[in-house]
C-alpha positions in Angstrom: -0.2 0.1 -0.5 1.3 3.1 -0.8 1.7 6.1 1.7 -1.4 8.7 1.0 -0.7 12.1 -0.9 -0.9 14.9 1.2 -2.4 18.4 0.0 -0.1 20.7 -1.4 -1.9 23.8 0.6 0.1 26.1 2.5 -2.8 27.9 3.8 -2.0 31.1 1.3 -5.1 30.9 -0.2 -5.6 33.6 -3.1 -6.9 33.1 -6.7 -4.8 34.7 -9.2 -7.5 35.3 -11.9 -5.1 35.5 -14.9 -3.7 32.2 -14.7 -6.6 30.8 -11.9 -4.2 29.2 -9.9 -3.8 29.5 -6.1 -0.7 31.7 -5.4 -0.2 29.7 -2.6 -0.5 26.0 -3.9 -0.7 27.0 -7.5 -3.8 24.5 -8.0 -7.0 25.3 -9.7 -10.3 25.7 -8.0 -11.5 22.6 -9.2 -7.9 21.0 -8.3 -9.0 21.9 -4.6 -12.6 21.4 -4.4 -11.9 17.8 -5.5 -8.9 17.1 -3.7 -10.1 14.6 -1.2 -12.6 12.6 -4.1 -8.8 12.3 -6.2 -7.3 9.2 -6.7 -3.6 8.9 -5.6 -2.2 8.9 -9.2 -4.3 12.4 -9.9 -3.2 14.0 -6.7 0.9 13.0 -7.9 0.0 14.2 -11.3 -1.0 17.8 -9.8 1.5 17.8 -7.5 4.1 17.3 -10.9 2.7 20.3 -12.5 3.0 22.6 -9.7 6.7 23.7 -9.8 6.3 24.6 -13.5 3.2 26.8 -12.6 5.2 28.4 -10.1 7.9 29.2 -12.5 5.2 30.1 -15.1 3.1 32.7 -12.3 6.4 34.0 -11.1 7.7 34.9 -15.1 4.1 36.8 -15.4 4.6 38.3 -12.4 8.0 39.9 -12.8 6.8 42.5 -15.1 4.3 44.2 -13.3 7.1 44.0 -9.9 10.0 45.3 -12.7 7.5 48.2 -13.6 7.1 49.2 -10.1 10.2 49.5 -8.9 11.0 52.5 -11.4 
């Protein structure tokens, strides 16, 4: 039996309207809402996507941050 896959929630629950991802855990609302019903393989698949989502989200934030500094 495999270890249950934990939720990636870090209690920073704020949705980014442009991406549709939570800025804390990088999941979509559907992924958050259905997490407890997802099978373990699907949870692992979501976890595997999160680092790339964070990179993409940060890349989109960078121009806004750079513009604010000038």
